[in-house]
C-alpha positions in Angstrom: -5.6 17.0 -18.0 -6.8 18.0 -21.5 -6.7 15.7 -24.5 -4.3 12.7 -24.6 -0.7 13.7 -24.2 -1.5 17.1 -22.6 -0.4 18.3 -19.2 -1.5 21.0 -16.8 1.6 23.3 -16.5 2.5 26.1 -14.1 4.9 28.7 -15.7 6.7 30.7 -13.0 8.9 33.6 -14.1 9.2 37.3 -13.3 9.8 38.3 -16.9 6.8 39.0 -19.0 8.6 38.1 -22.2 8.9 34.5 -21.0 5.2 34.2 -20.5 4.5 35.8 -23.9 6.7 33.4 -25.7 6.5 30.1 -23.8 2.9 30.3 -22.7 1.3 30.5 -26.2 3.7 27.8 -27.5 2.7 25.4 -24.7 -1.0 26.1 -25.2 -0.6 25.5 -29.0 1.0 22.2 -28.1 -2.2 21.2 -26.3 -1.2 21.9 -22.7 -3.2 23.8 -20.1 -1.0 26.7 -18.8 -1.3 28.9 -15.7 1.0 31.8 -15.0 2.7 33.1 -11.9 5.2 35.9 -11.6 6.6 35.3 -8.1 7.1 32.5 -5.6 4.3 33.1 -3.1 1.6 33.3 -5.8 3.1 30.1 -7.4 2.8 28.1 -4.2 -0.8 29.2 -3.6 -1.7 27.9 -7.1 0.2 24.7 -6.5 -1.7 24.1 -3.2 -5.1 24.3 -4.9 -4.5 22.9 -8.4 -3.3 19.5 -9.5 -0.4 20.4 -11.8 1.5 17.8 -13.8 4.6 20.0 -14.4 6.1 23.3 -13.2 8.6 25.4 -15.2 10.3 27.7 -12.6 12.9 30.4 -13.1 15.8 30.1 -10.7 16.6 33.8 -10.3 13.6 35.9 -9.2 13.2 38.7 -6.7 11.8 37.7 -3.3 11.6 33.9 -3.2 14.0 32.3 -5.7 13.4 29.1 -7.7 15.4 26.9 -5.3 13.2 28.0 -2.4 10.1 27.4 -4.4 11.4 23.9 -5.3 12.1 23.2 -1.6 8.5 24.2 -0.7 7.1 22.0 -3.5 9.0 19.0 -2.2 7.1 19.5 1.0 3.6 20.1 -0.3 3.5 18.3 -3.6 6.5 15.9 -3.8 5.1 14.1 -6.9 5.1 17.3 -9.0 7.7 17.3 -11.8 9.8 20.5 -11.8 12.0 21.9 -14.6 14.2 24.8 -13.6 15.0 27.7 -16.0 18.2 29.6 -15.7 19.6 32.5 -17.6 22.9 32.9 -15.8 24.8 29.7 -16.8 25.6 28.9 -13.2 26.0 25.1 -13.3 26.5 24.9 -9.5 23.0 26.2 -9.0 21.6 23.9 -11.7 23.3 20.9 -10.0 21.9 21.9 -6.7 18.4 22.1 -8.2 18.8 18.6 -9.7 19.9 17.2 -6.4 17.0 18.9 -4.7 14.5 17.1 -7.0 14.2 19.0 -10.3 13.9 16.6 -13.2 15.6 18.8 -15.7 16.6 22.4 -16.6 16.5 24.8 -19.5 18.9 27.7 -20.2 17.7 31.2 -21.3 16.9 32.1 -23.9 14.8 28.9 -24.1 15.1 27.2 -27.5 11.9 25.6 -28.5 13.4 22.3 -29.6 15.0 22.0 -26.2 11.7 22.7 -24.6 10.1 20.0 -26.7 12.7 17.5 -25.5 12.2 18.2 -21.8 8.4 18.2 -22.3 8.6 14.8 -23.9 10.7 13.5 -21.0 8.3 15.0 -18.5 5.3 13.5 -20.3 6.8 10.1 -20.0 7.5 10.7 -16.3 3.9 11.9 -15.9 2.4 8.9 -17.4 4.7 6.6 -15.5 3.6 8.2 -12.2 0.0 8.2 -13.3 0.3 4.5 -14.0 1.9 3.9 -10.6 -0.8 5.9 -8.9 -3.5 3.9 -10.7 -1.8 0.7 -9.8 -1.7 1.7 -6.1 -5.4 2.6 -6.2 -6.2 -0.7 -7.9 -4.2 -2.6 -5.3 -5.9 -0.7 -2.5 -9.3 -1.5 -4.0 -8.4 -5.1 -4.4 -7.1 -5.2 -0.8 -10.2 -3.6 0.6 -12.3 -6.1 -1.4 -10.2 -9.0 -0.3 -10.3 -7.9 3.3 -14.1 -7.7 3.1 -14.2 -11.2 1.5 -11.9 -12.6 4.1 -13.3 -10.8 7.1 -14.6 -14.0 8.6 -11.4 -16.0 8.0 -9.9 -15.4 11.4 -8.1 -17.5 14.0 -10.6 -19.9 15.5 -9.9 -22.6 18.1 -9.7 -23.3 21.8 -6.9 -26.0 21.8 -3.6 -25.3 23.6 -1.9 -25.2 20.2 -4.1 -22.4 19.0 -3.8 -20.5 22.3 0.0 -20.7 21.7 -0.3 -19.5 18.1 -2.4 -16.5 19.2 0.2 -15.7 21.9 3.0 -15.8 19.2 0.9 -13.5 16.9 0.6 -10.9 19.7 4.4 -11.1 20.4 5.2 -10.6 16.7 2.9 -7.6 16.5 4.2 -6.1 19.7 7.9 -6.6 18.7 7.1 -5.3 15.1 9.0 -8.3 13.6 10.2 -7.6 10.1 10.7 -11.2 9.2 8.5 -14.1 10.2 8.5 -17.8 9.1 5.2 -19.8 9.4 5.4 -23.5 9.0 2.6 -26.1 8.7 1.0 -28.5 6.4 -1.1 -27.3 3.4 -4.4 -26.0 4.5 -3.6 -25.3 8.1 -4.2 -21.5 7.7 -0.7 -20.0 7.2 -2.1 -17.1 5.2 -4.8 -16.5 7.8 -2.1 -16.1 10.4 -0.2 -13.7 8.1 -3.3 -11.6 7.6 -4.0 -11.6 11.4 -0.5 -10.2 12.0 -0.8 -7.6 9.3 -4.3 -6.3 10.0 -3.9 -6.2 13.8 -0.6 -4.5 13.5 -1.0 -2.1 10.6 -3.5 0.4 9.2 -6.0 -0.9 6.7 -4.6 1.3 4.0 -1.2 -0.4 4.0 -0.8 -3.1 1.4 -0.9 -6.8 2.1 0.5 -8.7 -0.9 0.1 -12.5 -1.0 2.3 -14.4 -3.4 2.2 -18.1 -4.1 5.8 -19.0 -5.1 4.9 -22.2 -6.9 2.4 -20.3 -9.1 5.1 -17.9 -10.4 6.3 -18.7 -13.9 9.7 -20.2 -13.6 11.3 -17.9 -16.2 9.7 -14.8 -14.6 10.1 -15.4 -10.9 12.7 -12.7 -10.4 10.9 -10.2 -12.5 7.6 -10.8 -10.6 9.3 -10.4 -7.2 11.9 -7.7 -7.9 10.5 -5.9 -11.0 12.4 -5.0 -14.2 13.3 -2.0 -16.3 12.3 -1.5 -19.9 14.4 -3.6 -22.3 15.8 -5.8 -19.5 14.8 -8.9 -21.5 12.7 -9.8 -24.5 9.1 -8.7 -23.8 10.0 -6.1 -21.2 8.3 -3.3 -23.0 8.1 -1.0 -20.0 9.3 -0.6 -16.4 7.5 -2.8 -14.0 7.5 -2.8 -10.2 7.8 -6.2 -8.5 5.8 -7.5 -5.5 8.5 -6.2 -3.1 7.9 -2.7 -4.3 4.1 -3.1 -4.4 4.2 -4.2 -0.7 6.2 -1.2 0.4 5.0 0.1 3.7 3.0 -3.1 4.4 3.4 -6.9 4.3 4.6 -9.3 1.7 3.4 -12.8 2.3 5.4 -15.5 0.3 3.7 -18.8 0.4 5.7 -22.0 -0.1 9.0 -20.1 0.0 11.0 -23.4 -0.6 9.9 -23.2 -4.3 12.1 -20.2 -5.1 15.0 -20.8 -7.4 18.6 -20.5 -6.0 19.1 -17.2 -7.9 15.9 -15.8 -6.5 16.9 -17.0 -3.0 20.2 -15.0 -3.3 18.4 -11.8 -4.3 15.7 -12.4 -1.6 18.5 -12.7 1.0 20.0 -9.4 0.0 16.6 -7.6 0.2 16.1 -9.1 3.7 19.6 -7.9 4.8 19.5 -4.4 3.3 15.8 -3.6 2.6 17.0 -2.5 -0.8 16.5 -4.0 -4.2 17.5 -3.5 -7.9 15.0 -4.2 -10.6 16.3 -6.6 -13.3 18.3 -4.6 -15.8 18.4 -1.6 -13.5 21.3 0.1 -11.7 19.3 2.1 -9.1 18.8 0.8 -5.6 15.2 1.1 -4.4 14.4 1.2 -0.7 11.6 -1.0 0.5 10.1 -0.8 4.0 8.2 -4.0 4.4 7.4 -6.9 6.7 8.2 -10.2 5.1 6.2 -13.3 6.1 7.3 -16.5 4.5 5.4 -19.8 4.8 6.4 -23.4 4.1 4.8 -26.8 4.3 8.2 -28.5 4.1 10.6 -28.9 6.9 13.2 -26.3 6.1 16.0 -28.1 7.9 15.8 -31.0 5.6 15.9 -28.7 2.5 18.9 -27.0 3.9 20.7 -30.4 4.6 20.0 -31.5 1.0 21.2 -28.0 -0.3 17.9 -27.2 -1.9 17.6 -24.1 0.2 20.2 -21.6 1.2 21.4 -22.0 4.8 22.0 -18.3 5.3 18.6 -17.5 4.0 17.0 -20.0 6.3 18.8 -18.5 9.3 17.6 -15.0 8.2 14.0 -16.2 7.8 14.1 -18.2 11.0 14.3 -15.2 13.4 10.7 -15.7 14.6 8.8 -18.9 13.7 5.2 -19.8 14.1 4.3 -23.5 13.7 0.8 -24.6 12.9 -0.2 -28.1 13.9 -2.4 -30.1 11.5 -6.1 -30.4 12.4 -5.8 -34.1 13.4 -3.4 -33.0 16.2 -5.8 -30.3 17.6 -9.2 -32.0 17.4 -10.6 -29.6 19.9 -10.6 -27.0 17.1 -12.6 -29.0 14.6 -16.1 -28.2 15.9 -15.5 -24.5 16.6 -14.0 -24.2 13.1 -16.9 -26.1 11.5 -19.4 -23.9 13.2 -17.5 -20.8 12.1 -17.3 -22.0 8.5 -21.0 -22.8 8.6 -22.1 -19.4 10.0 -19.9 -17.7 7.4 -21.4 -19.7 4.6 -24.9 -19.0 5.7 -24.5 -15.2 5.6 -26.9 -13.9 3.0 -28.4 -17.3 2.2 -31.9 -18.3 3.2 -31.1 -21.8 4.5 -32.9 -23.6 7.4 -29.6 -24.9 8.9 -28.6 -23.8 12.4 -26.2 -26.6 13.7 -24.7 -30.0 13.3 -26.2 -33.1 14.8 -24.3 -35.0 17.5 -23.5 -37.8 15.1 -22.3 -35.3 12.5 -20.0 -33.7 15.2 -18.7 -37.2 16.1 -18.0 -37.8 12.4 -16.1 -34.6 12.1 -14.0 -35.1 15.3 -13.0 -38.6 14.3 -11.9 -37.8 10.7 -8.2 -37.0 10.1 -8.8 -34.1 7.6 -5.5 -34.5 5.6 -6.5 -31.3 3.8 -6.7 -29.6 7.2 -8.9 -26.5 7.7 -9.3 -26.0 4.0 -10.8 -29.5 3.6 -13.0 -28.9 6.6 -14.4 -25.7 5.1 -15.1 -27.4 1.8 -16.8 -30.3 3.7 -19.0 -27.9 5.7 -20.0 -25.8 2.6 -20.9 -29.0 0.6 -23.0 -30.3 3.6 -24.8 -27.0 3.8 -25.8 -27.2 0.1 -27.0 -30.8 0.6 -28.9 -30.3 3.9 -32.6 -29.4 3.7 -33.3 -29.5 7.4 -32.2 -27.6 10.5 -29.4 -30.0 11.4 -26.5 -31.3 9.3 -26.2 -35.1 9.5 -23.3 -37.4 8.7 -24.8 -38.2 5.3 -24.6 -34.6 4.3 -20.9 -34.5 5.3 -20.1 -37.4 3.0 -16.8 -38.0 4.6 -14.6 -40.7 3.0 -15.4 -44.0 4.6 -12.2 -45.9 3.8 -10.0 -43.3 5.6 -12.4 -42.0 8.2 -11.6 -42.8 11.8 -14.1 -44.8 13.8 -15.3 -43.1 17.0 -12.8 -42.6 19.8 -14.2 -45.4 21.9 -13.8 -47.9 19.0 -10.9 -49.5 17.3 -9.3 -47.3 14.7 -7.7 -48.3 11.4 -4.0 -48.8 11.9 -1.5 -47.4 9.3 -0.9 -50.8 7.7 -4.6 -51.3 7.2 -5.0 -47.8 5.7 -1.9 -48.3 3.5 -3.3 -51.6 2.2 -6.7 -50.0 1.3 -4.8 -47.4 -0.7 -2.6 -49.9 -2.5 -5.7 -52.0 -3.4 -7.4 -48.9 -4.8 -4.3 -48.0 -6.8 -4.1 -51.5 -8.2 -7.7 -51.5 -9.2 -7.3 -48.1 -10.9 -4.1 -49.3 -12.7 -2.2 -46.7 -10.6 -4.3 -43.8 -11.9 -4.2 -41.7 -8.8 -7.2 -39.5 -9.6 -9.3 -42.5 -10.4 -8.1 -44.2 -7.2 -9.2 -41.2 -5.2 -12.6 -41.3 -7.0 -13.0 -45.0 -6.2 -12.1 -44.3 -2.5 -14.6 -41.4 -2.5 -11.9 -39.0 -1.1 -10.5 -35.7 -2.4 -7.4 -36.1 -4.6 -5.5 -33.9 -2.1 -6.3 -36.4 0.7 -4.9 -39.3 -1.4 -1.8 -37.3 -2.1 -1.3 -36.7 1.6 -1.8 -40.4 2.4 0.7 -41.4 -0.4 3.3 -39.2 1.1 2.5 -40.3 4.7 2.8 -44.0 3.8 5.7 -43.5 1.4 3.8 -44.9 -1.6 5.2 -43.8 -5.0 
């Protein structure tokens, strides 16, 4: 490309007069122009040069324009092609447009008509350039994210985790296009989704993770399905949605139950047809993606209360992976804790090499309402506080009020734990965050207990 607004153009015509008239005009307009007088020479130039636009005469001796267009679609499908015809044969023009030409010009070429098609081609060029830049950006982000998450893998030796790993292998082998992952917050639903994607796909294919609750309510459909320019106030340009950005790879939709009823209907159609329409658009776009949805809410209950479409649930529920909470697979706590510790220690000069026996007992006998996410945060905090080779219970700083006693001792029953929370809420005048602070537990842990004990 030259200066802003310029393109590199290949002009293909067997008539010298066309090169003498159109070539200088295009150059004066700021474009870079190469010339070819027949098809073979044109294709050789296209193979070695990165052209933005080709102007090609339909009728030429030897290889005609339609044959050149067909070859271009094979070697450079992204190249915009404008056909030039001097014979007024609309059937050939229509055939060229159906074969992928973006426009046509009739001989003798009028300069104002040339300007019009160049303006259109420039818009197409910058749109494709933007899409290419977006794909490269996503690929870069994906590579960075994969590197950042390289140690977030499936860890555990419980029967439950052995079964999850078996289901992951089945999903990959069967190339499941739709998967539903259920489990409490923090159990590792996205880790499972990434495991399925990166063990079953090439690294270059996109993995797009979307948190449904984080999508702006008024823009959910636009974010997921995209929109065309002018579709609504503020839609200043065409925009691809997450479904298009994930084309060829995996789209992970976390907390799928938070989608609006309208978005659910469109989502169902995409699952059924693997086609979508951008908001305000009429063109159907094919998408080849694996969809992995996740939920921390029992979907059957949402279907019964009509908060979630029954037909969409059936479509999602083709293959389901259920993740048990950490308190129900305590055999995984220490392997996970060691994994999080070794991951955190990478690149840090800390003297820590393990947990003490008492620290391990404390970890095993704590319920971890925040599941693996809470465990990771607990381990990282302990690593910061610890100045010796072993992490001790004091470094873990687990909430005393809701921590289980060792397995050979008497544990708090639900009524006792419920009363402790009620007392804390009363003392804090029902300020939940203050109550969590007084109890010395994470706010997420208190929210989990409030839900568990039906305290509102």
